[in-house]
C-alpha positions as CSV (number, residue, x, y, z in Angstrom):
1,M,231.7,9.3,89.9
2,S,231.3,11.8,87.2
3,Q,228.3,14.2,87.3
4,T,227.1,16.6,84.7
5,R,228.7,20.1,85.0
6,I,226.4,23.0,85.8
7,T,226.1,25.3,82.9
8,D,224.7,28.5,84.5
9,A,224.8,30.4,87.8
10,D,221.4,29.2,89.0
11,G,222.5,25.6,89.3
12,M,225.2,26.4,91.7
13,E,222.8,27.8,94.3
14,T,221.3,24.4,95.1
15,S,224.4,22.3,94.4
16,Y,226.4,21.1,97.4
17,G,228.8,18.8,95.7
18,F,226.8,16.0,94.1
19,S,223.9,16.7,96.5
20,T,221.0,19.1,96.0
21,V,220.1,21.5,98.8
22,S,217.1,23.7,99.3
23,G,218.8,27.0,98.4
24,G,221.7,29.4,98.9
25,G,221.2,29.7,102.7
26,E,221.6,26.0,103.3
27,K,224.6,25.8,100.9
28,Q,226.3,28.7,102.5
29,A,225.9,27.2,106.0
30,R,227.3,23.9,104.9
31,V,230.2,25.5,103.1
32,D,231.0,27.6,106.1
33,E,231.2,24.6,108.3
34,V,233.5,22.9,105.9
35,F,236.0,25.7,106.0
36,H,235.8,26.1,109.8
37,R,236.8,22.5,110.0
38,V,239.7,22.7,107.5
39,A,241.1,26.2,108.2
40,S,244.1,25.1,110.3
41,R,245.2,22.5,107.7
42,Y,244.0,24.3,104.6
43,D,247.4,25.3,103.1
44,V,249.1,22.0,104.0
45,M,246.2,20.1,102.3
46,N,246.5,22.3,99.2
47,D,250.1,21.3,98.8
48,L,249.3,17.6,99.3
49,M,246.3,17.6,97.0
50,S,248.0,19.4,94.1
51,G,251.5,18.2,94.6
52,G,252.5,21.8,95.1
53,L,251.0,22.9,91.8
54,H,248.6,25.3,93.5
55,R,251.6,27.6,94.2
56,V,252.5,27.6,90.5
57,W,248.9,28.4,89.5
58,K,248.7,31.2,92.0
59,N,252.0,32.7,90.8
60,A,250.6,32.5,87.2
61,M,247.5,34.4,88.3
62,V,249.4,37.2,90.0
63,S,251.9,37.4,87.0
64,W,249.0,37.9,84.6
65,L,247.5,40.5,86.9
66,A,250.9,42.4,86.9
67,P,250.1,44.4,90.0
68,S,251.0,48.1,89.7
69,R,253.8,49.6,91.8
70,R,252.0,52.9,91.8
71,P,251.3,54.1,95.3
72,G,247.7,53.8,96.2
73,W,246.9,51.0,93.7
74,S,244.3,48.9,95.5
75,F,243.0,45.4,95.3
76,I,240.5,43.1,97.0
77,D,241.1,39.4,97.2
78,V,237.8,37.7,97.9
79,A,237.5,34.3,99.6
80,G,241.2,34.8,100.3
81,G,241.2,34.2,104.0
82,T,244.6,32.6,104.5
83,G,246.3,35.4,102.5
84,D,248.0,33.3,99.8
85,I,247.1,35.5,96.9
86,A,247.3,38.8,98.8
87,F,250.8,38.1,100.0
88,R,251.9,37.4,96.4
89,I,250.3,40.6,95.1
90,M,252.0,42.6,97.8
91,D,255.3,41.1,96.9
92,A,254.8,41.7,93.2
93,S,253.9,45.4,93.9
94,R,257.0,45.7,96.0
95,G,254.7,46.8,98.9
96,A,253.1,49.6,97.0
97,A,249.6,48.1,96.9
98,Q,246.8,48.6,99.3
99,G,245.2,45.3,99.9
100,T,241.9,44.0,101.4
101,V,241.3,40.3,102.1
102,L,237.7,39.4,102.4
103,D,236.3,36.0,103.5
104,I,233.0,34.9,104.9
105,N,234.8,32.5,107.2
106,A,236.3,33.9,110.4
107,S,238.5,30.8,110.9
108,M,240.2,31.3,107.6
109,L,240.7,35.0,108.2
110,G,242.3,34.2,111.5
111,V,244.9,32.1,109.8
112,G,245.5,34.8,107.2
113,A,245.8,37.6,109.8
114,E,248.3,35.6,111.8
115,R,250.4,34.8,108.7
116,A,250.3,38.5,107.7
117,G,251.6,39.5,111.2
118,K,254.5,37.1,110.8
119,R,255.3,38.7,107.4
120,G,255.2,42.2,108.8
121,L,252.1,43.1,106.7
122,D,249.8,44.1,109.5
123,G,249.4,47.7,108.2
124,A,249.5,46.8,104.5
125,L,246.6,44.4,104.5
126,T,243.1,44.7,105.9
127,F,241.2,41.5,106.7
128,V,237.4,41.8,106.5
129,E,234.7,39.3,107.3
130,G,232.1,39.6,104.6
131,N,230.0,37.9,101.9
132,A,231.1,37.9,98.2
133,E,227.4,38.3,97.3
134,R,227.1,41.6,99.2
135,L,230.5,43.3,99.5
136,P,230.6,46.0,102.2
137,F,232.4,48.6,100.0
138,P,231.3,51.5,97.9
139,D,231.1,51.5,94.1
140,M,234.4,51.9,92.3
141,S,236.6,51.1,95.3
142,F,239.4,48.9,93.8
143,D,241.7,48.7,90.9
144,A,241.7,44.9,90.9
145,Y,239.5,42.1,92.2
146,T,240.9,38.6,92.6
147,I,239.4,35.3,93.8
148,A,241.2,32.0,93.8
149,F,239.5,28.6,94.4
150,G,236.5,30.4,96.0
151,I,233.9,31.2,93.4
152,R,232.6,27.7,93.2
153,N,231.7,27.8,96.9
154,V,229.5,30.9,96.5
155,P,225.9,30.0,96.2
156,R,224.8,32.8,93.9
157,I,227.7,33.3,91.5
158,D,225.9,35.9,89.4
159,Y,225.5,38.1,92.5
160,A,229.2,37.7,93.3
161,L,230.2,38.6,89.7
162,A,227.9,41.6,89.8
163,E,229.5,42.8,93.0
164,A,233.0,42.3,91.6
165,H,232.0,44.6,88.7
166,R,230.4,47.2,91.0
167,V,233.4,47.6,93.3
168,L,235.9,47.9,90.5
169,K,237.0,51.3,89.2
170,P,236.6,52.0,85.5
171,G,239.6,50.2,83.9
172,G,239.7,47.7,86.8
173,R,240.6,44.1,86.3
174,F,238.8,40.9,87.4
175,L,240.8,37.7,87.8
176,C,239.5,34.3,88.9
177,L,241.5,31.2,89.4
178,E,239.4,28.1,89.7
179,F,239.5,24.3,89.1
180,S,238.0,23.6,85.7
181,E,237.5,21.0,83.1
182,V,240.5,18.9,82.0
183,D,240.9,18.9,78.2
184,M,243.4,16.1,77.8
185,P,242.0,12.5,77.4
186,I,244.6,10.6,79.4
187,L,245.1,13.3,82.0
188,D,241.4,13.5,82.8
189,K,241.2,9.8,83.7
190,A,244.2,10.0,86.0
191,Y,242.9,13.2,87.6
192,E,239.5,11.5,88.2
193,L,241.2,8.6,90.0
194,W,243.4,10.9,92.1
195,S,240.5,13.2,93.0
196,F,238.0,10.7,94.1
197,R,240.3,8.1,95.7
198,A,243.4,9.9,96.9
199,I,242.2,13.3,98.0
200,P,239.5,12.2,100.5
201,A,241.9,9.7,101.9
202,I,244.5,12.4,102.4
203,G,241.9,14.6,104.0
204,E,241.1,11.8,106.5
205,M,244.7,11.2,107.4
206,V,246.0,14.8,107.6
207,A,243.0,16.9,108.4
208,K,240.9,14.1,110.1
209,D,238.1,15.1,107.9
210,R,237.1,12.9,104.9
211,A,233.7,14.4,104.3
212,S,234.9,18.0,103.7
213,Y,237.3,16.9,101.0
214,E,234.7,14.7,99.4
215,Y,232.6,17.8,99.1
216,L,235.5,19.9,97.7
217,V,236.2,17.2,95.0
218,E,232.6,17.0,94.1
219,S,232.2,20.8,93.9
220,I,235.0,20.9,91.3
221,R,233.2,18.4,89.1
222,R,230.0,20.4,89.3
223,F,231.5,23.8,88.5
224,P,230.8,25.3,85.1
225,N,233.5,24.6,82.5
226,Q,235.8,27.3,81.0
227,E,233.4,28.5,78.3
228,N,230.3,28.5,80.5
229,F,232.0,30.4,83.3
230,A,233.4,32.9,80.7
231,S,229.8,33.5,79.6
232,M,228.8,34.3,83.2
233,V,231.7,36.8,83.5
234,R,230.5,38.6,80.3
235,T,226.9,38.6,81.5
236,A,228.1,40.4,84.7
237,G,229.2,43.3,82.4
238,F,232.9,42.6,82.0
239,S,234.7,43.2,78.7
240,R,237.6,41.5,76.9
241,V,236.9,38.3,78.8
242,S,239.4,35.5,78.3
243,Y,240.9,32.5,80.1
244,R,244.0,30.5,80.3
245,N,244.1,26.8,81.0
246,L,246.7,25.6,83.5
247,S,248.0,22.0,83.7
248,G,245.8,20.7,80.9
249,G,242.7,22.5,82.3
250,I,242.8,21.1,85.8
251,A,242.7,24.8,86.7
252,A,241.9,27.9,84.7
253,I,242.4,31.7,85.1
254,H,239.5,33.9,83.9
255,S,240.2,37.6,83.2
256,G,237.8,40.5,82.5
257,W,238.0,44.2,82.5
258,K,235.5,46.9,83.6
259,L,235.5,49.3,80.6
């Protein structure tokens, strides 16, 4: 079951789970199809797959971000279609923030926009269909850039990180929440069994889609570990790069500043 983790951005462009594809275009098309299929059940599946821990991890990310309550403070949440992170940031800023949710997948954005409407956030959040590798915004547009459980699905991670740096204002903050490498000997074995045996089976029962969740589990195992990803963030030009492990390294939050 185990596969060697990728150590640099180049390897992710041709990695579709444990399979190798011809390049970024093929990977992007396959990933898009996965998220079109799972969009309607995405948040339910997150609860089932993580035992609700994804909520704790997302709260930890937003807490570390410490959104400003200054009027006009702006953020972009990339690959955030269903709105989970954006809603938390809006709550933490007490409604002062100006938020943009960007996702390449229209199905995910549709779920997020519907949820935003039910929360009365129609005017506070803008939902934009776009590619993390080519953000449709001018330089120095945002005070913060967040991405949660999305960076590993981007074919050219170095492009996405460069774009994150470009659209941030000087003094802006980058935060990435992603599954990572478990650093506890007993936990890693239990997590391996849960991932490869339970999660695809849950996907088949709840979302009627085993293959998509097999890909998602495999993509986690291929993603660079904490130190290798931190190196990529530094290479993109970010300063004061650091990370925090969550739940023994099942997930990690990476932070960087545009100084």
